[in-house]
N, C-alpha and C positions, 0 to 999 in steps of 0.2 A: 361315170361322171363324179366329180367332187365339187365342193364349194370352197372358195378361197377363205382362209382364215387370216387374221392379222398377225403381225410379227413385229419384231424390234426394228428400229428404224435407221436413221440416216444421218446425213451431215447436218450441222447446225444451220438454221435458216436465218439467223441474225448475225450481222457482221458490222464492224466499225468502218470508218472512212477509208482505212487501209485494206479492207477486205478480210481482216482477221476475225475469227469466230468470237461471238460474245455469248457467254452462257448465263451469267447472272448480272443484273444491273447494280446490285449492292448499294441502293439508295440514290443512284444517279438518274433514275427515271424521272423524278420530279424536275430536276434541273434541266434535263433535255426537253421535257414536254413544255416547260415554260416558254421556250423559244417559239413553239407552234402556237401557243395562246397569244403571244404578242403579235406574231405574224397574222393570225386570224383577225385581231383587232384592226390592224392596218388595212387588210384586204376588204373587210366588211364595211369599213367607213367609206371607202371609195365606191364599192358596189351599191350601197344604199343611196348615197348622194346622187349617183348617175341614174339609177332606176327611178328615184323619186322626183328628180328635178330636170332630167334630160328633155322633157317635153317643152320646157321654156326655151331651151336652146333651139329645138326644132322649129318652134313657132316664131320666135323673135329674131333669130339669126339666119336660119335657113328658110324661113317664111313658109313652112309646111302648113297645110290646112289641118283642121281638127281630126278628120278621119285618117289622113295619111300619117299624122304624128302619132295617133293612138295605135295604129297598126304597127308602126315602127317600134314603139315601146313594147307592144305585145310580142312581136317577133324577137326582139332583143332578149326579153326575159325567157322566152321559150328556148331559144338557141343556147343561152347560158346554161340552162338545165340540161339540154341535150349534150352539150360539149362536156359537161361533168361526167357523163357516162363514158365518153370517149377517153377523157383523161384518166378515169378510173381503170379502164381496160388496159391502157398503156402502162400505167404504174404497177398494176398487178401482174402483168404478163412479161414486160420487156425491160423496163428500167425501174430503179428504186423510186419510192415516193418522194424522197428528198430531192433527187434530180428532177423529177417531174415538176415539183413546185418551183424550183429555181428556173428551169427552162420556161415553164408557163408564165411565171412572173415577168420574165424578160419579154415574152410575147405581149402581156398586158401593157408593159411599159412602152413597147413599140406602138401599140394601138393608141394609147393616151398621148404619146408624143405626136403622132400624126393628127389627132383631134386638136391638139394645141396649135399645131401649125395651121390647120384650116381656120381655126377661130381667129388667128392673128394675121393671116395673109389675106388681103382683100381679093386676090385673084382666085382664091379657093372657096369663097362663099358669095352669095348674092349681094348686091349693093345694099347698104343700110338704108332703111326707110323708117318713117315715123309710124309708131304703133297705131295712132289714130287714123292714119290713112289706109290701114289694112282693110277697113270696111268697104273701101272703094275698089271695085274689081279692077285688076290689072295694074294697080299702083305699085304693089310690092312683088318683085320678081321671085318666084319660087325656085329653089335649088333644082338644077337639072344638069344633064350631060355629064362631063367628066367630074364635075364638082359632086354630083350625087354618088358616082362610083367611088370617089376618094373618101367620101364620108362613110359609106357602108363598109368599105374595106377596112377603114380605121376602126369603126365601131365593132365589127365582127371579129377583128383581131383581138380587141380587148375582151369580147365575150368568150372567145376561145380560151384565152389565157385564164380568165376569171373562172370559167367552168372547171378547167383542169385543176387549178389550185384549190378550189372549193372542195373538190372530191378527195384530194389527197392529204390536206392539212390535218383534219381530225384523226384520220387513220394513222398518220405518221406519229402523232402524239400518243395514240393508244398503243403503238408498237413498243413504247419505252417501258412498259410495265409487264411484269410476269403474272401469269394466271395460276401458278401452282402453289402459292402461299397466300396467307391472309393479308399480309402487308401489301403485296402486289395487287390483290383484288380490291382492297380498300382504296389504294392510290389510283387505280384505273377508274373506279367508280367516281372518285372525287374529280378526276381529270375532266370528265365530260361536263361536270358542273362548271369548272373553271374555264374550260374552252368556251362554253356558252356565255359565261361572264365576259370573256374577252371579245367574243363575237358581238355581244350586245353593247359593250363599251364602244366598239367601232361604229355601230349603228347610231348611238347617241352622238358621237362626234360628227358623223356624216350628216345627220338630220339637223344639226345646229351650225357648227362652225363651217363645214365645207359648203353646205347649201347657202349659208349667208355669204360666203366668198363668191360663189357662182352668181348669186343674184345682185350683190352690191358692187363687187369689184370687177365683175365681168367674167366671161367664159375663158378668156385667155389665162387669167389667173386661176380660174376654177379648174380647168383641165391640167394646167401646170402644177397646181397644188396636188391634185390626184396622182399625177406621175411621180412627184417627189415622195408621196406617202407610199406608193407601191415600191419605189426604189428602197425606201427605208425598211419596208417589210422584208424585201429580199436580203438586204444586208443583215438584218436581225437574225433571220433564219440561217444564213450562211455563216455567221459568226459562231453558231453553235455546232458546227460540223463535227468537232472532235468529241462532243458529248452524245451526239445522236447515234443510235444504232439503227441499222437499216435491215428491212426484211428482204431477203433475196427473192426476186421474182420467180415464180414457179410455173411459168408458161401460161398459155391462154386458158382461162377458166371455161370459155365457151367450147373449146376443143375437148376438155375433160368431160363436160356435161354431155356433149354430143356422143362421145365414145361410150358413155354409160347407156344412153338410150339405144344406140345401135346394137350394143352387146345384149341388152335386155330383150330387144325385139328379135334378135337372131336366136335367142334361147327361149323364146316365149312358149314353145311347146314342150319344153323340158321341165322336170320337177326337181325341187331341191331336196336332197337326201339329208336326213337328220340322224342317220345311224352311226355316224362316226364320232359321237360324243358331243362335247360342248363346241358348237360351231360359232364362228364370229367372235371368239374370245380375245379380248385385248390383253396384250402382254407388255405394256409400256413399262420401262425401267426409268430410274432416276436419270440415267445418262442421256435419254432421249426425250425427257419431259418437255423440252423446249421445241420439239419438232412437231407438236400438235398431232397427237394420235386421236383420230375421230372415232368415238365409240359407236359400235354398230347398234342401230335402233331396230331391234328384232320385232317384227310384227307391224312395222310402219312402212307403208308404200312397198309391200313385198314384191310387187312386180319388177321393181328395180333390182332386187336381190339376184334375179336371174342373170344379171350382168356378171356375177361372181362365178358362175358355173363355167368350168374349163374342162378340156379333155385331159384325162389322167396321164396320157402319154405325152402331153405338151410339157417341155422342160420350162420350169418357172421357179425362181428363187423366192425366199421369204419377203425380200424387199419389194419385189414386183407385186406379190400378193397384197402386201400392206398398201401399196400405192393404189391398186384397183379398189380395195375396200374404202380407202379415203375418197376416191372419186365418186363412189356410190353414195357415201354419206354426205359429201359436199352437195351432190345433186338433190338429195332428200331435204337438206337444210333449205335450199332455195325454194323448193316446192311447198314446204311447210310454212314458209314466210309469206307466200302469195296472199292468203286471206287477210293477214294483218296489214299488208301493203295496200290492198284494195279498200279495206275498211278505213284506213287512215286517210286515203284520198277523199272519200265521201265525208268523213267526219270533219276534215279540215276545210271543206268547201264553204260552209257558213262563215267560218272565221275570216277567210280571204275576202268574201263579199262584204262582211261587216266592216273590215278595215277600210276598204275602198269607199263604201257608201257613207261611212261616218265622216270622212273628210269632206264629201260633198254636202252632207248635212251642215257641217261647220261653216261652209261658205254662205249659208242663209241665216246665220245666227250672229249675235253681237260678239265680236272678237276682242272687245276692249275689257281688260281686267285691270281696273284702276287706270293708270296712265300708260299701261303696256298693251301693245297690240299683239295678240297671240294668233299667228297664222294657223289655220286648221291642220295643215300638214305636219306642223311641229308637235301636235298632240300625240304623235307616235312615241314621244319621249316618256309619256306617262306609263304605258305598259313596259317599255324598255327599262326605265328607272326602277319600277316595282320588281321586275324580273331580276335585275342585278342585285337588289337588296335581298330579295327572297332567296336567291342562290347562295349568297354568303351565309345567311342564317341557316338554311337547310344543310349546307355542307359542314358548317362548324358545330352546330348544336343539335339539329333535328336528326341527322343521320346517326350520330353516336347513341342518341336516346333510343331510336327505333331499332338499332342493331341489338341492343340489350334485350329488347322485347321480342323481336321477330327472328333474330339470328341471321337476317339477310345481309349480304355485303353492302348494299346501298340503302339499307333500312327497309325498303320495300322493293319488289321486283320491278323491272322496267315496264312490264305490261300493266302493272297496277298504277305506276306513275303516269303512263300514257292515258289510262282510263280516267284518272282524276282530271287531267286536262280536257279530255273529250266530254266529261260531265259538265264542265263549266262553260263550254262553247255555247250550248243552247241557253245557259243562264245569261250569258252576255247578250245574245240576240233578243231574249225576253226583255232585258233592261232597255235595249235599244228601241224595241217596239213601244214601250211605255214612254220613253223620252220623245220619240217621234209623235206619239199621240198628244203629248203635252205641247209640243212645238206647234202642231196643227191647230190645237185649241186656242193657243195664244194668238196665232195668225188670224183665226176667225174673230177673236175678240178685239184685235187691234188692226183691222183691215186698213183703216185710214192712216195709221201711224207707221205702216211699213214704208221705208224709204224707196227711192227709185232703184236702188240696187237689190231690192228684195230682202233686206235684212230684217228678221223678226226680232222684236225686243225680248230676247231670251239669251242668256249668257252661254257662250260656247263651252263653258266649263261643265255644263250639264252632261256633255259627252264624256267627261272624265270618269263617270261611273262605269260605262261599258268598256272604256279603255283600261280601267283598273282591273276588271275581270279578265280582259284579254292578257294582262300581265300574268295572272295566275295560270292561264292556259299555256303561255310561253314558258313559264318556269317549270311546268310539269310535262306536258306532252312533247314540247320541242326537245328537251334534254332526254326524256324517256325514249323517244323515237331514235335519236342519234345514238344513244347507248345501246338500244336493242339491236339495230341493224349493224353496229360495229362489233358487238360482242358475240352475237349469235352466228354471224356468217363466218366461214372458215378463214384461216389466216391468209390464204392465197387470194382472197377476194375482199379484203378489208376496204379498199378504196371504192370498190363497186358497192359495198354496203353503205358508205357515206353518200355515194351518188344516188343510190336508191332513195335514201332519206330526203335529199334535196329535190329529187324529181317529184316527190309527193307534193311539194309546194307548187311546182309547175303544173302538174296534172290537176290539182285542186283549182288553180286559177282558170285553166281551160274548161273544167267542168262547170265552174261558176259562170263563165261566159255563155255556155250552152244553156244553163239554167235560166239566165235572164232572157235569152232569146225565146225559150219555150214559154216562159210566163207571159212575156209581152204578146206573143202570138196567140196564146190561149185566152187572154183577158181583153183583147181588143173588142171594143163595142162599136156602136154606129158611127162614132166620131173617129174611129180608126186608131185610137190611142190605147196602149196597154198600160199596165201598172207603173212601169218605170220608163215610159217613153216621153220624150220632151226634154228641154234644157232647163226647165224651171221647177224645182222641187216644191215651190209654193203653189203650183197650179192644182186645181181641184181634180184633174185627171190623174195625178200622181198618187199612188197608194203605197208609199214606202212602208208604212206601218203594217199593212197587210202582208207585204213581202217579208218583213221581219218575222211576223207570226208564222209564215209558211216555212222559212228556213229554220225556225226554232223547232217546229215539229219534225222536220228532216233531221235536225241535230239530235233530237231525242231518239228517233228510230235508228239512226246510224250508231248512236252510243250503245243501244241495246244489241244491235248486230255485232258491234265490236266485242262486247262482253261475252257473247256466245262463242265467238272464235278464239278470244283470248283464253277462255276456260279450257278449250280443247288443245291449246298449244302446249307442247312439251319442250322445255329448255334442253339444249344440248350440254349445258354446264349446270352443275349444282349451284343455285343462287345463294346458298347459305355458307357462312364462314365455316372453315374446317376446324372443329374443336380440338383435333389432334395436332394441329399446326397453327395454333393461335399465338401470334406474336405479342399480344397484349398481356398474356399470362406470364 
């Protein structure tokens, strides 16, 4: 028996819109990636506005009850994240990421067009009724029958398109930069900062202008505006077709991973010989530098190396040997990333809960700031604005400064950046606990002055402190996770890397829901009420401050757990700039 060694490679994996190979970007990467950043801004503005404000359409136009409306929103968010994995698989396996975004964008457009039609045509939604009459049973007709089917088909068409575009957009931008020189490394690291800036800009627009249009002008204009923005995003990306380079799909990554496990299991009783000299030696040349030679990680997950054992009599050329070695290393990359993925889900869970509960806190506080009424939901612009400002400062000044000190491409490694964000998550929940304690103390002191709506004489701007710290978390962990899962995963699975990142948010939300149910169940007393049960945060049975203390402790423990696994992780690329190929010298 013998072990497969690596060899020189293959055809170029990057092509232009005509299918011609592209070897070097020569400065065009930034121009091409700009189209993906602008598209991300368009798509995220629509996604945020619908996720944040769709509940008003469900209750006021379709007359859904609270429970059904909440379930609909939860299912929509979950399916969007699930569809991102499907879109990632398709773009990595069968069609290019550029085509995936264009096609998925059209699916989004179709879904929004159908939602616009339902909102505008009386025959597709229940009869209009007064909001005040909804308290009387049977007054408002809830959506049912074919109208319900029409709505869910429209909504899930949009969710399908949104999930697929979300997974492919950041990966397409990352494809525009080379990893074999310092300039390409710097530009790629900077790209994820600017992609997040574009993404956050869209969130800002969605939380202000689009939500205002939906609430004030109505949902016909609201859905119509969303459709126009999606169309604009498609046009922006399509207009850059001649600048964008495309990664040729390399077949199903699941098939490659399955082949490795089958081969390793088949050879499980065989041993790897080391008598033939330097095994697993990479011999990449300049000609195939863009074909991503995966360096063998000797000593890591050695049971998978048995997939490289072949019969000496079996005819196999050097290219086939290289492909099998790459499949093994691709599988190892996925397995090594699993602890970071799981740690990120747990660490993000307090952040997701804090964002939701803070908005509910705001509904019990004084929303007047001078003569301006500040809806609690719009407080999300505080962390978003801080994140956008921080990203510009970090990319323009902090990164160059840190590069001179640490030598790392992005100033610090992605895992360090993620860790900084995870450190500030329990800080934000600690602040939230103190703010809630102050709110409850003011409530006790002014019991007689609390109005009929349950508004405590305390400014909603007190929540700005915890939202400010959330901005630090977003500017660090959000970008760090996106960068990590895109750069560490192999080229043939870049979209799956983006989908894994976005699925963290979905799994964290699901884990948060389970967390609330567990706490309510375990803290119920004789009156049958748990810490977070009931509709009134001013009730004495509500213990939101204690819940904040609890998730703060969970945040600290999850941060320590993350540090443990991050220290064990070995990057597949050297994170430092190459001193022998430094373009700044």
